[in-house]
N, C-alpha and C positions, 0 to 999 in steps of 0.2 A: 583347330580349324580356323583359318584366317577370316577376316571380315567379308571378303569376296565370297568365300565358300558358304559362310553362314547365310548371306543374302540369297545365294543360289538355292540352298536347301529350303529356306523359307518360301522362295518363289515356287518350288516344286510342290510343296505342301499346299500352298494356296491354289495352285493349278489343279490340284487333285491327283497328282502323279506320285506314286509310291517312291519314297526316297531310298529305302532299304533295298538292296539288290538281291532278291531271292533267286536261287538256282534250283530248279526242280528236275529230277531225273525222269526221262521218258524214252520210249522206243520210237524211232523215226526211220522208216524204210528199212526195218530190220536191224538197225544199229542203235546202240545206246547213245543218248544225247542229253544235253542240258538245255532246259528251256527257261527263258526269262520273259517277263511281261511288264509293259508300262501301263497296263490297265486297258489297252485297246488291242494291240497286236502281240504275237508271240515270236520271240527271237529264239533261234536254236543254234547250238554248237554240237556237232556230231563227231564222234571218234571214227576215223577212217584210215585209209592209207593212200599215199601218193607215190606211185612208181615203187611200191614195195616197202616204203618207209612209213612208220607211224605218223599220223597227222591229225590235225583238227580242221574240220570243214565249217566255215562261217559264211553264210549269205551276207553280203555287204553292199552298201552304196558308196560310191566315191563322192564324198560330200561336196567337193568344189566343182563337180562336173555335171551339174544338173541331174538328168535322169539316168545317169550311167550306173548300172548295177552289175554285180558279178558274184563270184565266189572266191573267198580267200582261203588258202590252205597254208597252215603253219606247221612246219616240221622242225626237228632239232637243228637242221642245217640250212633250211631254205625257207623263203617266203614266196608263194606262188599266187598270182592274181589272174583269174580267168574271167574276162569281161564277157557279158552275155551278148550285147548288141554291137559292141565296138571292139573287135578282136585285136585291133592295133594297139589298144591300151593294155593288153595282157602282158605279163612278164613272169619270169621264173628266175629268181636271183638268190645267190648265196647270202648268208647273213652278213658276211664281211662287206658286201656292197650296199647294205641297207643301214640307214641311221634312223634312230627312234627319237622323234621330237618329244620332249618331256612336258611341253606346255599343255594348256587345256582351258576351256571356258568355265568349267565347274567340276565338282567332285565326281560327277558321273560321266565325264568326258571319256570318249572311247579310246581310240588308238593314236591320237595325235597325228603327226605326219610320218609316213614311211617315205624315205627318199631312195629312189633307185636310179643310179647314175645321175642324170640331170633332171629327172621328173619327180614331182612331189604329189603325194596322195594323202588325203585324210579319209580313212575308211570309217564308216558308221555301220554297225550291225543292223540288218533289216529283217523283217519277217520273211518267211519263205515265199509269201505271196507278193513280195516286193514293196509292201507298204512301209512308209516311214512317216511318223507323226511329228510334224513340226521340228523343233530343234532338240527334242528330248532323247537322251541316250537311255540305255537300260543298264543300270549299274552292275547288276550281277553278271551279265554276260560280258560287259565291257571290262570288268575287273579280271575275268578269266582270260579274255583275249590278251590283256596286258601281261598276265602271269605267264601265259604260254610263250609270249614273245621273249620275256626276260629269262625264264627258267622252264624250259620245256619238260624236263624230268619232274619238276615239282607240280606242273600242271597235269601231267599224266597221273601222278599219285593222287592229286585232289579229285580228278575226274573219276578215277577208279573208285575212290571212297564214296563219292556221291552217287554213283550208278550201280554199285555192286549188288544192291538188293533188288534191282529189277529182275523179275522172275527169269527171263531168258539168260541174263548174265549170271545170276547166282546158280542156276541149274547147270549151265555149261561149265562153270568153274568147279562145281561140286563133282560133276562127272569126271573131269580131268583129275581132280584130287583123289577120287576113289581108285583110279588106276594106280596112282603112286602109293596110296595107302595099302592096296592089296599086295603090291610088290614088296613093300616094307614089312608087312605082316608075314609074308612067306619067307623072308630072309631068315636063315637060321641064326645069324649073328647081326645084331643091330649096330649100325655105325655110331661111334661117339659123336658128340657135338664138335663141329669144326671150330678152329680157333676164333674165327670172326663171330660165329654164332654164340660161342661161350662168352666172348667179350660183351655182346649185347645182353646176355643173361646176367652177367655180373652188374652191368650198368642198370638194368631193369630192377634188380633186387636192391641195389643201393638207392635208386629213386624211390622205391617203396618205403625204405627205411626213413627217407627224408620226406615222405608223404607227398611226393610229386607224382601224382597219378598220370598226368599227361605224358611226362617223360618216360615213365615205366611202360605205358602203352606203346609209345613210339619205339622203344627198344625191343619190346616183345614182337611188334610187327616187323621190325627190321630183321630180327633173328629168324622169324618164320619165313620171310622172303628168301633168306639164304638157305634155310633147312626146314622145309615145310613138314617133314615127318618127325616132329618133336612133340610128343603128346603133352608133356608138362607145359610147354610153351602155349599151346592152344588152351589148355585148361586154365592156366593163370590169366591169359588174355581174356577169356570169357568172363571170369570173375571181375576183372578190372573194368571191362565194358559195362557189366551190370552195375558196378559201383558208380559209374558215371551216367547211369540211366540210359545207356545206348543198348537197349534190350535186343533189337534186331541183330546188332553186331555180336552181342553175347551169345545169342542162339546159334548164329552162324559159326562162331569159334568153337562152341561146344559140339556142334555136329562134326567138325573136323577132328576133335579129340576122340569122339566115339567111333569114327571111321578107323582110327588107328588102333584103339584098344576097346573094341566093343564088349569084351568080357571083363573089363576092369572091375575091381571090387566096388567102386563107386558109380558104376555105369547106370544102374537103375535110378540112383539119386540124381545123377546128371540129367537123365531123360525127364524126370519129374520136374526138375528145375527149368528145363527148356520149355515145358508147358506153361509154367508161370511167366517166364520171360516173354514168350510168344503172346500171351494174353496182355501183358503190360504194354507191349509194343503197339497193340491195336487201340490203346486208350490214351 
């Protein structure tokens, strides 16, 4: 951290503003969202869609234009700004026409400037009620907006990981998986691992030999994204999550294992372990 950023961090601490950018999962208007707070107002980023495309919805204020507020939609291909009171300021542009200014005033600066043709904007996330407190950004949400701009797929993955234990999200995902599991159980012949799934299996097992738990988890997750009806993958992932003390994740992974093989020889032991993990997740 350079001297300028050190001063900025110290200033935030002295001002009573949390420097660490926490992101908390919550449901807003029936949609999973991330919430961040500067101690006064709550900013939110919701997963939504825009004209049928996956998108993130962010209430914003256009910093240089006084009281101008609106909603920013970020998709993999486009950036859309819908101004609330000044529709002439709205735009819908492809990424190739937008440039991202990399500057900022401090480590919690939001989005820098977005440049659309000849116009410049500096967007600052705002609370849904339109409040904006002084010059303070909200690091957690600002960092996520920046990630969504640079790597939309990575932002989607992070968003899913942060919100997947919200009851409406986890219940819907489990219902969808139960249909796949039932079809897999009913199939007289179980398909082998695909070449790409097997590649991730090999890399996960090698990561375990090298005691790189994070890499092993990443490869098991990638394998199950490709082939979710792989019982051993869910079982191993559950144990790895538990080893990392991610007990809610461990319980969820073991649920998937038991949906696929409810009569496995270790099913009762797995159910008892889930009780223990569930209790640990609450403390």
